[in-house]
N, C-alpha and C positions, 0 to 999 in steps of 0.2 A: 709682507702684504700691507699696503698703506692703510687700508680700512681698519686693520686691528689695532694699530697704535692708539688712536682715540678711544677705542672700545676698552682697551686695557686702562687707560687714564680714568674712564668714567667708573669702571668696576673697582679700581682702587679707591676712587673718591668715596664710594659707598663703604668703603672700609675705612745754603750753598757753599759746598766747598769750592765750587767754581767761582771764578771772578770773570765777569763779562765786560768787554771793552765797549762801553755805551757812552753816547754823548751825555754831558752833564745834565742837560735838560730833559733827558728820556725818563719817562715813568709810565706805568700801566695806564691805559686809557680810561678816561672818565667823561661822562656826559651829564647833562642836565636838562630837565623839562620844567618850564615854568608857566604858570598862568597867574591870574590875579591874586589868589590866596593859596597856592600850592607850589612846592619845589620838590622835584624828585630827582635824585642823583642815581645814575646807572653806572655800575662798576663791574667790569668783567674780571673774573678771578681765576686763579689756578688753585685747584683743590688740595694738592699736596706739593710741598716745598721742602728744601733743605733748611734746617734751622738758621744757617748763617746768611740766607738769602735776604738782602735789604731791598725793600720795595715800597715801603710806606712813605709817600711823599708828603710835604705839608699841605699841599692842595687836597689830597684824598683824606688826610687826617682832618682837615677843617670841615670838609663836606660831611664826614661822619659825625663830627662833634656838633654840627649844626642841625642834625637830623634828630627826630624824636621818635622814629620808627625804623625798624630794620626788616627787610625782606630778604630771605635766602632761598634756595631751591627747596630745601626742606627745614623744618625748625630745628634740626640737630646740627649744631655747629661744632661741638667738640667731639673727640674720639669716644669719650664715655658715653655721651648722648647717642651716638651712632651705634655703639655696641648694644646699648639697651634697647634701641628700636629695632635692631637687625635680628637679634635672637629669635623672637617669636615668628619673624617673617621667613627665616630659614626654615623653621619647622613647617610653615605654611606652604612655601614655594620652592624650597630647596631639596626636598627628599625625592629621590628617583624611583621610577617604577620598578627598576631592576638595578643590580649592582653596576656601578660605573665602569669597571673594567670590561664588562660584557659588551660594551659598545667600541672598545678600543683594539687595535692591532697588538700583537706581542710587543713590537717596538714601542708603541705608544704606552703600553702598560709598564715597560721598563722606565720610560720617561717620567710617567706618573709617580712610580715609586721613588725615583731619584729626586724629583721635585718635592715630594711629601717629606722625605728625609731632610733635604736642604732647607725646607721651611721650618724645621723643628717640630714637625707634627708626628704623632704615632703612626706606625706602619699601618696602611689599609684604613686609616681614619677618614679618608675621603670617599671610601667605597659606597656608602649609602646615598651619596648626594647626586644631584643633577650636575651636568657640566658646567653651567654657569657658576655654581657656587664653588666648585673646585678650582675654576679659572680665577674667581675672586680671591680665593685663599692664597693660591700661588702668586698671583700678581701683587696682592697686598704685601706679602712677605718680601717679594723681590724688591719692591719699592722701598719698603722699610730698611732692608739690608743695604740698599743703596744710598740711604740717608734721606729719602723723601718721606715726610711725616704729615699726616692729616692735621694734626695740631699746629703745625707750622704753616699750614695753607692760608691763603688769604681769606677765605670764608671764616676760619677758626679765629684768625687774628682780629678781623672785624668784629665777629661775634663777641669776643672778650671785651673789646672797646665799648660795646653797648652794654654788656653785662656788668661791667664796672659802674655804669650809671643806672643799673637796675631795670634795663630794658631787654626783655626776652624777644628773640627773633620770631617772626611769622614766616610761613613757608608757602610757596607757590603750589608745592605738591606734599603729599604725605610720603614717608619713607616706603609704605606699601606700593604706592603708585610708581615710585622710581624703581623698586625691585621688579615690578611687573613689566616694565619696559623690556627687560632681558628674559625674565621668567616665563613670559607669555610664549616665547619662541618654542617651537617643537624641539625636543632633546637633540635631534639629529642636527638642527640648525644651530644649537649652542656649541656643538663640538669644535667648529673652527676657532672659537674663542679660547677653548681649553688647549688646543693644539698650539695656538699662538703663545699661550702662557709658558709652554715648555721651553726652557732655555731663556725665558725673558730676563732673568737677573744678569745674564751675560751680555745683553743688548740694551738694557732699559736706560742706562745713562745718557748716550749720545742723543737718542730721540727725545728724551724729556728735556735735556738741557737745551736743545735747539729750539723747542717749543717754548720754553720759559724765556729764552733769550728774546724771542719775538715779543712776548708778553711784557717783559720788563722795559722793552723799548717802546712800547705803546703801538707796535706795528700790526694794526688790525688787518691791513691787506695781506700781510705776510701770514697771519694766522688763517685768513680765508683761503689763501692759495695753498696751504699745506693741510692742515687738519680738516677743515670743513670741505674743501674741494675733494679730498680723497674719499671722505664718506659718500659724498654725492656721486662721485664717478664709480665707486665700487659697488655701492648697494643703495640705489635711490629710494627703495622702500624704507631701509633703515634710517636714511637721512631724513625722510619725511617724518617718521615716528620719533626719532631722537631730537631733531632740531626744529623742523618746520612746525609741527603741530603744537609743540610745546611753546615755541616763540609766540605763536597766535593766541594760545590760551593765556600765557603771561601777559601779553600785551593788553588783552581785555581786563586783567586785574589792574594793570598800570593805569588804564583809562578810568577805572572806578576811583582809584586813588587820587587821580588828578581831578576828579569831580568834587572831591572832598577838600579838606583844608590841612595845612600843615607841611611839614618836611619829612620826607621819607628817603632812606638810603637803600638801594637795591643792589645786591651783590650776588651774581650768578656767573656760571662758567663763561670764560672769555669767548668760547666758540658761539655762544648765542648772540654776540654782538658783531659777528664777522660774516661776510658773504651776502648774497643777494636776498636771502630770506631772513635776515638778522631782525632782532627786536626793533632796532631803529627803522628798518624798512617796513616792518608791520605797522609801526606807529605812524609813519608817513602816509600809509593807506587811509589812516583815520585822520589825517590832516593835523597830526601832533608832531611837532619838530623837536628832535633831540640834538642839542647843541654841544659839540665837543669842546671840552674845557682845557685840553692839553695836547 
């Protein structure tokens, strides 16, 4: 199901052995907004990458070094920070009203047991939780075992660049707000994400690699035509909640930054810069032009 691929990526983010044949000039997309006394760089990221993936171009590195402020989706760039912020939220949002297996068919119970064991978790350890958290646990394990790591992701790499200069990231959202995007769904609405996680480790490589290839090439139209379009076509309400509303809210914050002074670097998921409702499109509605630099 096309919708579930981007959801799995998002869930894992809360949590390259491949060599791509790309033109020498290809690099992930970067934009800039300027006025008389402000410069804001906009960089679309991939939250999990293989450690061997090379993507940091001189242009992106120079933009980061020129910036004195970093904005991420949440203030948690590293895996350690993410775990620390996630733990109390799991207790708040992740405990189910009834055992997880009571919502599943016998076949799905077998799949859950198999995935729990393949993830290296204790038997029945996911039983108390809501489907979204079980899906998160399984998907994160699948991504990790396939070599995709949060700490190798572009957000984490950029975060470390700023941390080396003593600059802590700011966040457009709190971890609580991000978790609520999926946790607010009724438990029956969460079940498709859990079902999609069953067997994910056997499918995850090709889907992730194709999306990462588009990102590495700076192919924003390709990302719009795959990940973004699939969410919009499959579930317009989810598209509105996950992308449109957040893009609008983040654009308001960008407008405030532009009204101030200095140089800021904004790094959020690449899907937020793709498609007709992208951050650039929302900025254009406010007569703010984002110039593509590569």
